[in-house]
Each structure stands twice: as structure tokens, then as C-alpha cells.
C-alpha positions in Angstrom: -0.1 0.2 0.2 1.5 3.7 -1.0 1.5 6.0 1.7 0.9 9.8 1.1 3.8 11.9 0.2 5.4 14.3 3.2 5.7 17.0 1.3 3.5 18.3 -1.5 6.8 19.6 -3.4 8.9 17.3 -3.4 9.0 14.5 -5.6 8.7 10.3 -4.3 12.7 9.6 -5.0 13.7 13.5 -3.7 11.4 12.5 -0.8 12.7 8.5 0.0 16.2 10.4 0.0 15.6 12.6 2.4 13.8 10.1 4.7 16.7 7.5 4.8 19.5 10.5 5.6 17.5 11.7 8.3 16.7 8.0 9.3 20.9 7.7 9.2 21.5 10.9 11.3 22.2 10.5 15.3 19.8 11.5 17.5 22.2 14.3 18.9 22.3 15.5 15.9 18.8 15.4 15.2 17.8 17.4 18.7 20.5 20.0 17.3 18.3 20.3 14.5 15.5 21.0 16.0 17.1 23.3 18.5 18.3 25.6 15.6 14.5 25.8 14.1 12.8 26.3 17.8 15.5 29.1 18.4 14.7 30.4 14.8 11.1 30.7 14.7 11.2 32.3 18.4 14.0 35.0 16.5 11.3 35.6 13.6 8.3 36.0 16.1 10.5 38.3 17.9 10.8 40.5 14.7 7.2 40.4 14.0 6.3 41.4 17.5 8.7 44.7 16.7 7.5 45.2 13.9 3.8 44.9 14.8 4.8 46.9 18.2 7.6 49.7 18.3 7.2 51.4 21.2 7.9 48.2 23.1 10.5 47.6 25.6 12.0 44.5 25.3 10.9 43.5 28.4 7.3 43.5 27.4 8.2 41.9 23.7 9.2 38.9 25.5 5.8 39.6 27.3 3.9 39.1 24.5 6.1 36.6 23.2 4.8 35.0 26.2 1.0 35.5 25.2 1.5 34.0 22.1 3.5 30.8 23.2 1.5 30.0 26.4 -1.7 31.6 26.0 -3.0 34.8 27.7 -4.9 33.1 30.6 -0.8 31.4 31.8 1.1 33.7 31.0 -1.5 35.9 33.2 -0.6 33.5 36.1 3.4 33.5 35.1 3.8 36.9 34.9 0.5 38.2 36.3 0.8 42.0 37.0 4.1 42.8 34.7 1.9 42.3 31.7 -0.6 44.7 32.9 2.1 46.9 33.4 3.3 47.1 30.1 -0.2 46.4 28.8 0.6 43.3 26.8 -3.0 42.2 24.9 
């Protein structure tokens, strides 16, 4: 039975090579790549927040990021009055 392709923009042979390379990769290297991707996503999110809220302090931007990642309810429980002080929505 044929499986669904993982990537809509990649031909089947190329996808198979990519999967074999990932399977052969040591676990530490996979974790390193995940950490790098996570850092890149965080950096891009912060860039977007800086563009959207150019007058916010770095602390205010970090609180906005926390709201994005954790959701407002959990961010309020973790950071409490800091969110209100910085007027983070």
C-alpha cells in the first residue's frame, strides 16, 4: 500500500532520499536541528513583534511573546502584574 507523500512540493525519489538521510542521522544531530529551528522561529516571532509594536520595551516584547507561546491565561498566571504594567494584550 502506497503512503501519502510528506511534502507536496517534493518528488517521491527525493523525499525517499531525505527520509533515509534523517533516519541515518544520529539522535544528537536531530536534536541540534530541532533546537536551531526553535531558535529561528523564536527570532522570527520577536522580529514580527518588534515591527508590530515598535514602541514596546524588550521586556514588553518578551511578555507578548509569552502570550503567543503560552496563551494569555497561562501567561497571566506566570507573569501576573507584569503583563498589566506593560499593557500587553
